C-alpha positions as CSV (number, residue, x, y, z in Angstrom):
1,M,-74.8,-150.0,-0.1
2,S,-76.7,-146.9,-0.8
3,N,-79.8,-146.3,-2.8
4,P,-79.2,-146.6,-5.7
5,S,-81.8,-144.2,-6.6
6,V,-79.7,-141.2,-5.5
7,S,-77.8,-141.8,-8.5
8,S,-80.3,-141.3,-11.1
9,E,-81.4,-137.9,-9.6
10,T,-82.1,-135.0,-11.8
11,D,-81.5,-131.4,-11.1
12,T,-84.4,-130.8,-9.3
13,D,-83.4,-134.0,-6.5
14,V,-81.2,-133.3,-3.2
15,G,-80.5,-136.7,-2.2
16,S,-82.5,-139.6,-1.0
17,K,-85.2,-140.0,1.0
18,K,-83.0,-141.6,3.4
19,S,-80.3,-139.2,3.5
20,M,-83.2,-136.2,3.9
21,S,-84.8,-138.3,7.1
22,S,-80.9,-138.6,9.0
23,S,-80.0,-134.6,8.3
24,S,-81.4,-132.8,11.3
25,S,-80.6,-129.6,9.2
26,S,-83.5,-130.5,7.1
27,S,-87.6,-130.6,7.6
28,T,-89.0,-131.8,4.7
29,D,-88.4,-133.1,0.9
30,D,-90.5,-130.2,-0.4
31,D,-88.5,-127.6,1.9
32,V,-85.0,-128.6,0.2
33,S,-86.4,-129.3,-3.1
34,T,-87.5,-125.6,-3.2
35,K,-84.4,-123.8,-2.0
36,I,-83.1,-120.7,-3.8
37,P,-79.4,-121.0,-4.6
38,T,-77.7,-117.9,-2.7
39,I,-74.8,-116.5,-4.0
40,A,-72.0,-116.7,-1.3
41,P,-68.8,-114.0,-1.7
42,K,-66.5,-115.0,-4.0
43,R,-62.7,-115.2,-3.2
44,K,-60.0,-114.2,-5.5
45,A,-57.7,-116.7,-7.2
46,L,-54.0,-116.8,-5.5
47,N,-52.4,-117.0,-8.9
48,D,-53.7,-114.6,-11.6
49,E,-52.2,-117.0,-14.4
50,D,-54.8,-119.4,-13.5
51,T,-57.3,-120.2,-16.2
52,C,-61.0,-121.6,-16.0
53,T,-60.4,-125.3,-16.6
54,W,-56.5,-125.3,-15.5
55,Y,-54.3,-123.7,-12.6
56,A,-51.2,-122.0,-13.4
57,N,-48.6,-124.4,-14.9
58,A,-50.6,-127.3,-14.9
59,I,-52.2,-127.5,-18.3
60,C,-53.2,-131.1,-18.8
61,S,-52.6,-132.2,-15.2
62,R,-54.3,-130.3,-12.9
63,P,-57.9,-128.8,-13.8
64,R,-59.7,-126.6,-11.5
65,S,-62.2,-128.1,-9.1
66,C,-65.4,-127.3,-9.3
67,F,-65.0,-125.5,-5.8
68,D,-62.7,-123.0,-6.9
69,C,-64.7,-122.8,-10.4
70,L,-67.5,-121.2,-8.5
71,N,-66.4,-119.9,-5.7
72,V,-62.6,-118.1,-6.9
73,V,-62.4,-115.4,-9.2
74,I,-60.0,-115.3,-12.0
75,P,-59.2,-111.5,-13.0
76,G,-60.5,-111.0,-16.6
77,Q,-62.5,-114.3,-16.9
78,D,-66.3,-115.6,-16.2
79,C,-66.0,-119.3,-15.6
80,A,-68.7,-121.6,-15.5
81,V,-68.8,-125.5,-14.5
82,S,-70.7,-127.6,-17.3
83,P,-72.8,-130.6,-16.5
84,R,-69.9,-132.7,-17.1
85,G,-68.2,-131.0,-14.3
86,E,-65.6,-129.2,-16.6
87,C,-65.1,-125.6,-15.4
88,M,-64.9,-123.6,-18.4
89,N,-65.3,-120.1,-20.1
90,F,-69.0,-119.2,-19.5
91,Y,-69.6,-118.2,-23.2
92,M,-68.3,-121.8,-24.3
93,A,-70.8,-123.6,-21.3
94,S,-73.5,-121.4,-22.4
95,S,-74.0,-123.5,-25.6
96,I,-74.2,-126.8,-23.9
97,G,-75.7,-125.4,-20.5
98,G,-74.2,-125.6,-17.2
99,Y,-73.8,-123.4,-13.6
100,P,-72.1,-120.0,-14.3
101,M,-70.4,-118.8,-11.2
102,D,-72.5,-115.4,-11.1
103,N,-75.5,-117.4,-10.2
104,F,-74.5,-120.3,-8.2
105,T,-72.1,-121.4,-5.4
106,Y,-70.4,-124.6,-5.1
107,C,-70.7,-126.5,-1.5
108,S,-68.1,-126.7,1.1
109,A,-66.9,-130.2,2.2
110,D,-68.3,-129.5,5.3
111,D,-71.8,-129.2,4.0
112,T,-74.1,-132.1,5.2
113,I,-76.3,-132.6,2.4
114,C,-73.9,-132.4,0.0
115,S,-71.6,-134.8,2.2
116,V,-74.2,-137.2,1.9
117,C,-75.0,-137.1,-1.9
118,R,-70.8,-137.4,-2.7
119,T,-70.8,-140.5,-0.5
120,N,-73.7,-142.1,-2.2
121,W,-72.2,-141.2,-5.4
122,I,-69.0,-142.7,-4.5
123,N,-70.3,-146.0,-3.5
124,D,-72.2,-146.2,-6.2
125,Y,-69.4,-145.7,-8.6
126,T,-67.4,-147.9,-6.7
127,A,-69.6,-150.8,-6.9
128,D,-69.9,-150.1,-10.7
129,I,-73.5,-148.6,-10.3
130,H,-74.1,-146.4,-13.0
131,V,-73.8,-142.7,-11.5
132,S,-75.8,-139.9,-14.0
133,S,-72.9,-137.7,-14.9
134,T,-76.0,-134.7,-14.8
135,A,-76.7,-135.6,-10.8
136,K,-76.7,-132.7,-9.0
137,C,-77.5,-131.9,-5.5
138,V,-78.4,-128.8,-3.4
139,G,-76.8,-128.3,-0.4
140,Q,-77.4,-125.9,2.4
141,S,-77.9,-121.9,2.1
142,G,-79.0,-123.1,-1.8
143,C,-75.3,-124.0,-2.6
144,I,-74.7,-126.6,-5.5
145,C,-72.8,-130.1,-5.8
146,L,-72.2,-132.5,-8.8
147,A,-72.1,-136.0,-9.3
148,S,-69.4,-135.8,-12.3
149,C,-67.2,-133.1,-9.9
150,E,-67.3,-135.7,-6.7
151,L,-66.3,-139.0,-8.3
152,P,-62.6,-140.0,-7.8
153,N,-62.3,-140.1,-11.6
154,H,-63.0,-136.3,-12.4
155,Q,-59.3,-135.0,-12.9
156,D,-58.6,-138.0,-15.1
157,A,-61.9,-137.5,-16.8
158,I,-61.0,-133.8,-17.2
159,V,-57.5,-134.3,-18.9
160,D,-58.8,-137.0,-21.7
161,I,-61.7,-134.5,-22.6
162,W,-59.5,-131.7,-23.1
163,C,-55.8,-133.4,-23.6
164,N,-56.6,-137.3,-24.9
165,P,-59.3,-137.2,-27.3
166,V,-60.1,-140.5,-28.7
167,L,-61.8,-140.9,-31.9
168,N,-63.7,-143.8,-32.9
169,D,-63.1,-145.7,-36.4
170,Y,-65.7,-143.4,-37.8
171,L,-64.4,-140.1,-37.1
172,F,-60.9,-141.6,-37.7
173,Q,-62.1,-141.9,-41.3
174,V,-63.3,-138.3,-41.5
175,V,-60.6,-136.7,-40.0
176,A,-58.2,-139.0,-42.5
177,G,-60.3,-138.2,-45.3
178,L,-60.4,-134.6,-44.6
179,L,-56.9,-134.8,-43.7
180,F,-55.6,-136.5,-47.0
181,G,-58.3,-134.1,-48.8
182,T,-56.5,-131.5,-47.8
183,I,-52.6,-132.3,-48.6
184,A,-54.1,-133.4,-52.2
185,L,-56.2,-130.1,-52.8
186,F,-52.9,-128.3,-51.6
187,V,-50.5,-130.2,-54.0
188,V,-53.0,-129.4,-56.9
189,A,-53.2,-126.0,-55.8
190,T,-49.6,-125.9,-55.9
191,I,-48.9,-127.7,-59.2
192,L,-51.4,-125.5,-60.9
193,T,-50.1,-122.2,-59.7
194,K,-46.7,-123.1,-60.8
195,R,-48.1,-123.6,-63.9
196,Q,-49.8,-120.8,-64.2
197,L,-46.8,-118.5,-62.8
198,A,-44.7,-120.0,-65.7
199,R,-46.8,-119.2,-68.3
200,R,-47.4,-115.7,-66.9
201,L,-43.6,-115.5,-67.0
202,R,-43.0,-116.8,-70.5
203,Q,-45.5,-114.5,-71.9
204,D,-43.9,-111.8,-70.1
205,V,-40.5,-112.7,-71.6
206,E,-42.1,-112.7,-74.9
207,L,-43.7,-109.7,-74.0
208,R,-40.3,-107.5,-73.3
209,E,-38.6,-109.3,-76.3
210,A,-41.3,-108.0,-78.8
211,R,-41.5,-104.9,-77.3
212,S,-37.5,-104.4,-77.4
213,A,-37.6,-105.7,-81.0
214,A,-40.0,-102.9,-81.7
215,R,-38.6,-100.2,-80.0
216,A,-35.0,-101.4,-81.9
217,A,-36.4,-101.3,-85.1
218,L,-38.0,-97.5,-83.9
219,R,-34.5,-96.1,-83.3
220,E,-33.2,-97.8,-86.5
221,T,-35.7,-95.6,-88.6
222,R,-35.3,-92.2,-86.5
223,R,-31.8,-92.9,-86.7
224,P,-30.4,-90.6,-89.6
225,S,-27.8,-92.2,-92.3
226,A,-23.7,-92.5,-91.5
227,S,-23.0,-90.5,-94.6
228,A,-25.0,-87.8,-93.6
229,H,-23.2,-86.7,-90.9
230,L,-19.5,-87.1,-92.8
231,P,-18.3,-83.8,-94.9
232,R,-19.0,-83.4,-98.2
233,L,-15.9,-83.8,-100.6
234,S,-15.0,-81.1,-102.9
235,L,-14.5,-82.4,-106.2
236,S,-12.7,-78.5,-107.4
237,G,-9.1,-79.8,-106.5
238,W,-9.7,-83.3,-108.1
239,A,-10.8,-81.3,-111.5
240,G,-8.0,-79.3,-111.4
241,M,-5.5,-82.1,-110.8
242,R,-7.2,-83.8,-113.9
243,E,-6.9,-80.9,-115.9
244,K,-3.3,-80.5,-114.9
245,L,-2.8,-84.0,-115.8
246,V,-4.5,-84.0,-118.9
247,S,-2.1,-80.6,-120.2
248,S,0.9,-82.2,-119.0
249,E,0.0,-85.1,-121.1
250,Q,-0.6,-83.2,-123.9
251,S,2.3,-81.2,-123.7
252,R,4.5,-84.1,-123.5
253,L,2.9,-85.8,-126.8
254,E,3.3,-82.6,-128.4
255,S,7.0,-82.4,-127.4
256,G,7.4,-85.8,-128.6
257,A,6.1,-85.0,-131.8
258,R,8.2,-82.1,-132.5
259,S,11.4,-84.2,-131.4
260,T,10.5,-87.1,-134.0
261,Q,9.7,-84.7,-137.2
262,P,13.3,-83.5,-137.9
263,A,14.6,-87.2,-137.8
264,L,12.1,-88.0,-140.5
265,A,13.1,-85.0,-142.5
266,R,16.9,-85.7,-142.6
267,S,16.0,-89.7,-143.0
268,S,14.2,-88.9,-145.9
269,T,17.4,-86.5,-147.6
270,V,20.5,-88.5,-146.8
271,P,19.3,-92.1,-148.4
272,S,21.0,-94.8,-147.3
273,T,23.4,-97.3,-148.4
274,T,23.3,-100.7,-149.1
275,D,25.9,-103.4,-149.8
276,V,26.0,-105.2,-153.1
277,E,27.8,-108.1,-153.7
278,Q,30.1,-107.9,-156.3
279,G,32.9,-110.6,-157.4
280,D,34.7,-112.1,-154.7
281,G,33.7,-109.0,-152.1
282,Y,30.9,-106.2,-151.4
283,R,30.4,-102.7,-152.3
284,Q,28.2,-100.0,-151.4
285,M,25.2,-99.3,-153.7
286,S,24.6,-95.8,-153.6
287,P,20.3,-94.8,-153.7
288,R,19.8,-94.2,-157.4
289,E,21.3,-97.8,-158.3
290,N,19.3,-99.0,-155.7
291,L,16.3,-96.6,-157.3
292,S,17.0,-98.3,-160.4
C-alpha cells in the first residue's frame, strides 16, 4: 500500500519522498517544490459548443476533464479548475480559489511525477483512506495535477454537485419555508390587489355616474322651454269670431222679440171665450160676461 502521507500533501507538495527518489528525472525535494509552472501552448476546442463545465450536448452527463479545462481553449470563454476539480468559468472560480488556464497547465497522462501521485491517490481511495480533495502535485515543466481530478469518482462527483444537489434536513426546512412563505406572500398580495382594483373600479363607476348626472342637470338648465319654439297664437281671429257669434245671438234674440210682440197685441184685443154650463148643455160666455 502506498504511503498515506502522499494523500495529505499541501499545494506545495509534489509527491512522497519515495516517489521522488524513484524518479530519475528529479534530483532533490527542494528542486521539485520550487518549480515554476510553465504555460504550454493551448489547443483549440474541436466543438465550439463546449462549455467550461460540460462537453457539447452532454450537460449533466459528461463533465470536461481537468486536462481539457486548462489546456483546450473554448472561444469566448475563460475557464479555470476549482480546488475540487470542477471546470468552471474563471469569474466563478475566482471567488472560491482555483487554477485559471491563463496561468496553469494540466499535466499529461505520461508525466512521470503526476503518474506517481495519481497512483498513490487511487490506491488510497481504493483502500478507503481519506484523500484530500485539495491535494496537488507539480509535475515536469511546472504542470499541475489534482487529486480531485484523478480519482475514479471525479465525473460522478461533478454531476452530483452540479445536477443532483442533496439538501440536508436544515437546508430542506429553510428552502421549504422560503417556498411556502413566497407562495403565501403571493396569495396575500393577489387578494389585496384584487380588492384594491375592485374598490377603485367601484369608485370610478360612482364618479362617472356623478359626472353624468351633473352633465345632465347642466343640459337641462341650459335647454330652453319647449313652448319657446312653438309659434304664438294670434287671438284676432278668435276675437272676431266671438264678436260675430255675439252679434248673431243678439240679432236672433231681437228677431224673436219682434215676432212675439204682435201676437200679444192681438190676444189683448180679441178676448177669448169660455164655455158656461147652462141647463143640460153648455154655451159660450162672452168676455164681458166673464169680467162681470
